[in-house]
C-alpha positions as CSV (number, residue, x, y, z in Angstrom):
1,M,-46.0,26.3,-2.7
2,I,-49.2,26.0,-0.8
3,R,-49.6,24.0,1.9
4,R,-52.6,22.3,2.9
5,R,-53.3,20.4,6.3
6,S,-55.2,17.6,6.3
7,T,-58.0,17.1,8.4
8,P,-58.5,13.0,9.6
9,A,-61.8,11.6,9.1
10,A,-64.2,10.3,11.8
11,S,-63.4,7.0,12.5
12,A,-64.5,5.2,15.4
13,S,-60.7,5.0,16.4
14,N,-62.0,9.0,17.8
15,Y,-64.8,7.4,19.7
16,R,-65.9,5.8,22.8
17,P,-65.6,1.9,22.9
18,M,-69.0,0.4,23.2
19,R,-71.0,-0.1,26.0
20,L,-74.3,-2.2,26.8
21,K,-76.6,-2.0,30.1
22,E,-79.9,-4.3,29.5
23,S,-83.1,-3.6,31.4
24,H,-86.4,-5.3,31.4
25,E,-89.8,-3.9,31.9
26,N,-92.9,-5.8,31.2
27,G,-91.8,-8.2,28.7
28,V,-89.6,-5.8,27.0
29,V,-85.7,-5.9,26.7
30,I,-84.0,-2.7,26.8
31,F,-80.5,-2.4,24.9
32,A,-78.8,1.1,26.1
33,L,-76.1,1.2,24.3
34,S,-73.1,4.0,24.2
35,G,-69.7,4.8,22.2
36,A,-68.9,3.3,18.8
37,I,-70.9,0.5,17.2
38,D,-68.1,-0.7,14.7
39,L,-66.7,-3.6,13.1
40,H,-64.7,-4.3,16.4
41,Y,-68.0,-4.7,18.8
42,T,-70.4,-5.9,16.1
43,A,-69.7,-9.7,16.9
44,T,-70.5,-8.7,20.7
45,L,-74.0,-7.1,19.9
46,R,-74.9,-10.1,17.2
47,S,-74.0,-12.7,20.0
48,L,-76.4,-10.6,22.4
49,F,-78.9,-10.4,19.7
50,Q,-78.6,-14.4,18.9
51,S,-79.1,-15.0,22.9
52,K,-82.2,-12.8,22.9
53,L,-83.5,-14.9,20.0
54,N,-82.6,-17.9,21.7
55,E,-84.7,-16.7,24.4
56,R,-87.8,-15.9,21.9
57,C,-87.2,-12.3,23.2
58,P,-90.9,-11.0,22.2
59,A,-89.9,-7.4,22.2
60,L,-86.5,-5.9,22.2
61,I,-85.4,-2.0,21.7
62,V,-82.3,-0.6,21.3
63,D,-81.8,2.9,23.0
64,L,-78.9,4.4,20.8
65,S,-79.2,8.2,22.3
66,A,-75.6,7.8,24.0
67,V,-74.5,6.4,20.4
68,D,-71.4,8.2,19.3
69,F,-70.5,6.2,16.1
70,I,-71.8,3.4,13.6
71,D,-70.4,2.2,10.9
72,S,-71.9,-0.3,8.0
73,T,-71.3,-3.5,9.8
74,G,-73.4,-1.4,12.8
75,L,-76.0,-0.7,10.8
76,A,-76.1,-4.2,8.8
77,T,-76.1,-5.9,12.6
78,L,-79.3,-3.5,13.2
79,I,-81.3,-4.7,10.0
80,E,-79.9,-8.6,10.5
81,Y,-81.6,-8.7,14.2
82,H,-85.0,-7.1,12.9
83,R,-85.2,-9.6,10.6
84,D,-84.4,-12.6,12.7
85,A,-86.2,-11.2,15.3
86,G,-89.2,-11.1,12.7
87,W,-89.1,-14.2,11.6
88,H,-89.0,-15.6,15.3
89,G,-92.6,-13.7,16.1
90,G,-90.5,-10.9,17.5
91,V,-90.5,-7.2,17.4
92,F,-87.5,-4.5,17.5
93,S,-87.6,-1.0,17.3
94,L,-84.9,1.7,18.2
95,A,-84.8,4.9,20.4
96,G,-83.0,7.6,20.9
97,I,-81.5,8.6,17.5
98,N,-79.2,11.6,18.7
99,P,-78.3,13.9,15.3
100,N,-75.1,12.4,14.5
101,L,-77.0,9.0,14.2
102,K,-80.0,10.7,12.4
103,A,-77.9,12.1,9.5
104,I,-76.5,8.4,8.8
105,F,-80.3,6.6,9.3
106,D,-81.6,9.2,7.0
107,V,-79.1,8.5,4.2
108,V,-79.6,5.0,4.4
109,Q,-83.7,5.8,4.8
110,F,-83.9,3.4,7.9
111,D,-86.7,4.8,8.8
112,K,-88.5,3.0,6.2
113,V,-87.3,-0.3,7.3
114,L,-87.5,0.1,11.2
115,A,-89.7,1.3,13.8
116,I,-87.8,4.5,15.3
117,F,-89.0,6.3,18.1
118,P,-87.7,9.7,19.4
119,T,-87.5,8.1,23.2
120,V,-87.7,4.6,24.7
121,S,-90.9,5.3,26.2
122,E,-92.8,6.4,22.7
123,A,-91.2,2.7,21.5
124,K,-92.9,0.9,24.6
125,A,-95.9,2.6,24.4
126,A,-96.1,2.0,20.4
127,I,-95.4,-1.9,21.3
128,K,-97.9,-1.9,24.3
129,R,-100.5,-0.6,21.6
130,G,-99.5,-3.0,19.1
131,Q,-98.0,-0.9,16.6
132,V,-94.5,-1.8,16.2
133,P,-94.4,-3.8,12.8
134,P,-93.2,-7.4,12.8
135,Y,-90.5,-7.7,9.9
136,I,-92.5,-9.6,6.8
137,A,-90.1,-12.0,4.9
138,D,-90.3,-15.1,2.8
139,E,-88.1,-17.3,4.4
140,P,-86.1,-16.9,7.3
141,A,-82.2,-17.2,7.6
142,N,-80.2,-20.1,7.8
143,S,-80.3,-20.9,11.7
């Protein structure tokens, strides 16, 4: 009889809880996230994004350089905010995609939908130059 040792699949439980540090620079809000963005934390993230919509935040950058893991609910939350920010006249970009996230983002082709930059500095410069396109859609979500 051959015994096989199973290896546990990667899951959010193997990662640090999500943390967020908010900063403001020249009219741009920066959310520096760390840990795991998963089902346990997306409600919190959605609430934070909603507060930025309510404030009519003109530009938001999410720094993902310290994020260990993101699941489908986290990916959906980023797409939803991109859409909602565009409908409200704001721009949204991601920065600091580490190799763990890059593999996921490549599979779902996030670079075709979202503005993604290597660093927060590059994202800020692109926003300043007007090179972060807003989301364009026919009608806004129910607010």
